[in-house]
C-alpha positions as CSV (number, residue, x, y, z in Angstrom):
1,M,14.0,-0.2,-22.4
2,K,10.5,-0.5,-21.2
3,T,11.4,-3.4,-18.9
4,F,13.5,-1.1,-16.9
5,F,10.2,1.0,-15.8
6,L,8.1,-1.9,-14.7
7,F,6.7,-0.3,-11.1
8,I,4.7,-2.5,-9.0
9,L,3.6,-0.3,-6.5
10,L,2.0,-2.8,-3.8
11,V,3.1,-6.0,-2.5
12,L,0.3,-8.5,-3.7
13,Q,-1.2,-10.8,-1.3
14,L,-3.6,-14.0,-1.1
15,N,-5.9,-12.9,1.8
16,A,-9.5,-11.9,1.9
17,P,-9.9,-7.8,1.8
18,T,-9.7,-6.9,5.4
19,V,-7.6,-10.1,6.4
20,M,-3.8,-8.8,5.7
21,A,-2.0,-11.0,8.3
22,D,-1.9,-14.6,9.9
23,D,-5.0,-16.3,10.8
24,A,-4.3,-15.7,14.7
25,A,-5.0,-12.1,14.1
26,S,-7.8,-12.0,12.1
27,S,-10.4,-11.8,15.1
28,V,-9.0,-8.7,16.0
29,G,-11.5,-5.7,15.9
30,S,-10.8,-2.7,14.0
31,N,-10.4,-0.5,16.9
32,S,-8.1,-2.9,18.6
33,V,-4.7,-1.9,19.5
34,L,-2.0,-4.2,19.2
35,E,1.3,-3.9,21.4
36,L,4.6,-5.1,20.9
37,E,7.5,-5.9,23.4
38,E,10.6,-3.7,22.2
39,V,12.7,-7.1,23.2
40,T,10.6,-8.9,20.3
41,V,11.0,-6.4,17.4
42,K,15.1,-6.0,18.2
43,S,16.0,-9.7,18.4
44,L,14.0,-10.5,15.0
45,Q,16.6,-10.9,12.3
46,D,15.9,-9.0,9.0
47,P,12.3,-7.6,10.0
48,A,10.2,-5.8,7.8
49,A,10.7,-2.5,8.0
50,I,10.8,1.3,6.8
51,P,13.0,4.2,7.5
52,Y,10.9,6.9,9.3
53,R,12.3,9.7,7.4
54,K,10.9,7.6,4.2
55,A,7.5,7.8,5.9
56,L,7.8,11.3,6.2
57,K,8.2,11.7,2.5
58,A,5.0,9.9,1.8
59,L,3.5,12.3,4.6
60,D,4.9,15.4,2.5
61,A,3.7,13.9,-0.8
62,F,0.3,13.5,1.1
63,D,0.1,17.3,2.0
64,R,1.4,17.9,-1.4
65,Y,-1.4,16.2,-3.2
66,H,-4.1,16.1,-0.8
67,A,-6.3,17.7,-3.2
68,L,-6.7,14.4,-5.1
69,A,-8.4,13.0,-2.0
70,P,-9.5,15.9,0.1
71,T,-11.5,14.0,2.6
72,A,-8.7,11.0,3.0
73,A,-6.5,10.8,6.1
74,P,-2.9,9.6,5.3
75,R,-2.6,6.0,6.4
76,F,0.2,3.1,5.8
77,E,-1.0,-0.6,5.7
78,V,1.3,-3.6,6.7
79,S,0.5,-6.3,3.7
80,L,1.5,-9.9,3.2
81,R,3.7,-10.5,0.3
82,A,2.4,-12.7,-2.4
83,Q,2.5,-16.5,-2.1
84,K,3.2,-16.1,1.5
85,I,1.6,-17.7,4.6
86,D,2.2,-16.3,8.1
87,P,3.3,-19.1,10.6
88,G,3.4,-16.8,13.4
89,R,0.9,-17.1,16.0
90,D,1.1,-13.9,17.9
91,A,-0.5,-10.8,16.9
92,L,0.8,-8.6,14.2
93,A,2.4,-5.4,16.0
94,L,4.3,-2.6,15.0
95,Q,7.0,-0.3,16.5
96,L,8.7,3.0,15.8
97,V,12.6,2.5,17.2
98,G,15.1,5.1,17.3
99,S,18.7,4.7,18.8
100,D,17.2,5.9,22.4
101,S,13.5,5.8,22.3
102,S,10.8,3.4,21.0
103,I,7.2,4.2,20.5
104,E,4.4,1.5,20.0
105,I,2.2,2.1,17.1
106,P,-1.4,1.2,17.3
107,L,-2.5,-1.4,14.3
108,A,-6.4,-1.1,13.4
109,G,-8.1,-4.6,12.6
110,D,-7.2,-3.9,9.0
111,H,-3.7,-3.6,9.4
112,T,-3.4,-0.2,8.8
113,F,-2.0,2.8,10.8
114,S,-1.5,6.7,11.2
115,L,1.5,8.1,12.0
116,Q,2.4,11.1,13.7
117,R,5.4,13.5,12.9
118,N,8.0,13.3,15.6
119,Q,10.9,15.4,15.7
120,K,12.9,13.1,18.3
121,A,12.6,10.2,16.3
122,E,13.5,11.9,13.0
123,D,16.4,12.9,14.9
124,E,17.2,9.6,16.0
125,E,16.8,8.3,12.2
126,A,14.2,5.8,13.8
127,N,12.7,2.9,11.8
128,L,9.1,1.2,11.9
129,I,9.4,-1.8,12.6
130,L,7.5,-5.0,12.4
131,N,7.3,-8.1,14.3
132,R,7.6,-10.0,11.4
133,K,10.3,-10.8,8.5
134,K,10.6,-8.8,5.4
135,S,10.3,-11.8,3.3
136,L,6.9,-11.9,4.6
137,Y,5.6,-8.6,4.8
138,A,6.1,-4.9,3.6
139,I,4.9,-1.6,4.7
140,W,3.5,0.9,2.5
141,P,1.2,3.8,2.1
142,Y,-2.6,3.5,1.8
143,I,-5.3,5.8,0.9
144,N,-8.9,5.1,1.0
145,S,-11.6,7.9,1.1
146,P,-14.3,7.6,3.6
147,G,-17.6,6.2,2.1
148,V,-15.9,3.9,-0.7
149,G,-17.4,0.5,-0.9
150,A,-15.5,-2.5,0.1
151,N,-15.9,-3.7,-3.9
152,E,-14.3,-0.3,-5.3
153,R,-11.4,2.3,-5.2
154,R,-11.4,5.9,-6.3
155,L,-9.3,7.1,-8.9
156,G,-8.0,10.1,-7.1
157,D,-7.0,7.8,-4.0
158,L,-4.8,5.5,-5.9
159,R,-3.3,8.6,-7.6
160,L,-2.3,9.9,-4.1
161,Q,-1.5,6.7,-3.0
162,C,1.3,6.1,-5.9
163,E,2.7,9.7,-5.1
164,M,3.3,8.6,-1.6
165,I,4.9,5.6,-2.5
166,W,7.1,6.9,-5.4
167,V,8.8,9.2,-3.0
168,V,9.5,6.5,-0.8
169,I,11.0,4.0,-3.5
170,K,12.6,6.4,-5.9
171,D,15.8,7.1,-4.0
172,D,16.3,3.0,-4.3
173,L,16.0,2.8,-8.0
174,N,19.0,2.4,-10.5
175,F,19.9,6.0,-11.3
176,L,18.9,5.7,-15.1
177,V,15.5,4.4,-14.3
178,R,14.9,7.2,-11.4
179,N,16.2,10.0,-13.9
180,G,13.8,8.4,-16.8
181,L,10.9,8.2,-14.7
182,E,11.4,11.7,-13.1
183,A,12.0,13.3,-16.9
184,L,8.5,12.1,-17.6
185,G,7.0,13.7,-14.5
186,G,7.6,10.8,-12.1
187,A,6.1,6.9,-12.3
188,C,2.7,8.3,-11.4
189,H,2.6,10.3,-14.4
190,A,5.0,8.4,-16.8
191,G,2.1,6.3,-18.8
192,I,4.7,3.7,-19.5
193,G,5.4,0.3,-18.0
194,T,3.1,-1.2,-15.0
195,V,1.7,0.8,-12.2
196,A,0.2,-2.0,-10.5
197,F,-2.1,-2.1,-7.4
198,R,-2.9,-4.7,-4.7
199,A,-6.6,-6.1,-5.4
200,P,-8.6,-6.5,-2.2
201,R,-9.7,-10.0,-3.4
202,R,-8.8,-12.2,-6.2
203,L,-10.5,-10.5,-9.4
204,A,-12.7,-11.8,-12.4
205,G,-12.7,-8.2,-13.8
206,A,-12.8,-4.6,-12.9
207,T,-14.9,-1.6,-14.3
208,L,-13.7,2.3,-14.4
209,V,-17.1,4.1,-13.8
210,S,-17.5,7.6,-13.7
211,G,-21.1,9.2,-14.3
212,G,-22.7,7.6,-17.3
213,R,-19.1,6.8,-18.6
214,R,-18.0,3.1,-18.2
215,E,-14.9,1.5,-19.2
216,P,-14.0,-2.2,-18.3
217,L,-10.3,-2.9,-17.9
218,S,-8.8,-4.8,-20.5
219,P,-8.3,-8.9,-18.8
220,K,-4.5,-7.8,-19.8
221,L,-4.9,-5.5,-17.0
222,I,-5.9,-7.6,-14.6
223,L,-2.4,-9.1,-13.3
224,A,-1.3,-11.9,-11.0
225,N,-3.9,-14.0,-11.5
226,G,-6.5,-11.7,-10.3
227,L,-4.4,-10.4,-7.2
228,A,-3.4,-6.8,-9.1
229,Y,-4.9,-4.8,-11.5
230,N,-3.0,-2.0,-13.7
231,I,-5.5,1.3,-14.4
232,N,-3.1,2.9,-17.0
233,P,-3.8,5.2,-19.0
234,A,-6.5,6.3,-16.5
235,L,-4.0,6.9,-13.7
236,H,-2.6,9.8,-15.5
237,D,-5.6,10.5,-18.1
238,K,-7.4,13.3,-16.6
239,S,-10.4,12.9,-18.8
240,W,-10.9,10.3,-15.8
241,S,-11.7,12.8,-12.9
242,D,-10.4,11.8,-9.3
243,N,-14.0,10.9,-8.1
244,T,-14.0,8.1,-10.8
245,L,-14.5,4.6,-9.2
246,I,-13.0,1.2,-10.2
247,E,-15.7,-1.5,-9.6
248,F,-14.6,-5.0,-8.9
249,E,-15.8,-7.9,-10.0
250,F,-14.6,-10.5,-7.5
251,A,-13.8,-14.2,-8.5
252,P,-15.8,-17.0,-6.9
253,E,-14.4,-18.5,-3.5
254,T,-12.4,-21.6,-4.0
255,V,-13.8,-24.0,-1.6
256,V,-11.2,-26.1,0.4
257,R,-12.8,-29.4,1.3
């Protein structure tokens, strides 16, 4: 039965921490705004997308659980799927497309973005649509508090991110799986199966740090050849405070000759 509770939160990627897309976009600055022609989005078959109503549910979850990361702002990220290479030469671009309107969504250099509430887009059952196929990319909530280093994540951020992603995906789960997890408080509190987070870079190891308390993650919790990590039971174990940091030890970079 546990196999039904395998819960992978974030799509894995093979890129470095601040490179979440194709090489053509890697030189874009963190404050850049990427624009998308509407015809490009609408002509692409099977694009990476997320319904706006689901994104709004994630924002509702952020408001509900904001205390987990009080200084963070709600954001989303566009991430390359595991074992995928993006052959596209045009920059990544995102648009909120409704039945009678479209809005360009600015992407930061790390391919994260913020999202405003828009009643017209909600009424039109709009979708967030990327100019890439869904076989290459996915769109997920992302939380990262100010001041957290590039080699670490804050536990409260991951707890909040988990809550946001749970409300996005739960309606698409098998009825028995969804109800079973809900009965246990939701996937972020169930304490069974795997809650995996995408690593910023290939990991050699990771350590939970809270004041003077340090606990290395078991090698069994470093997943997907170092591209993801599982922090159960710490995710729902309240003895680890929200300010706990997961410190990463990165694997050596592979030099291609």
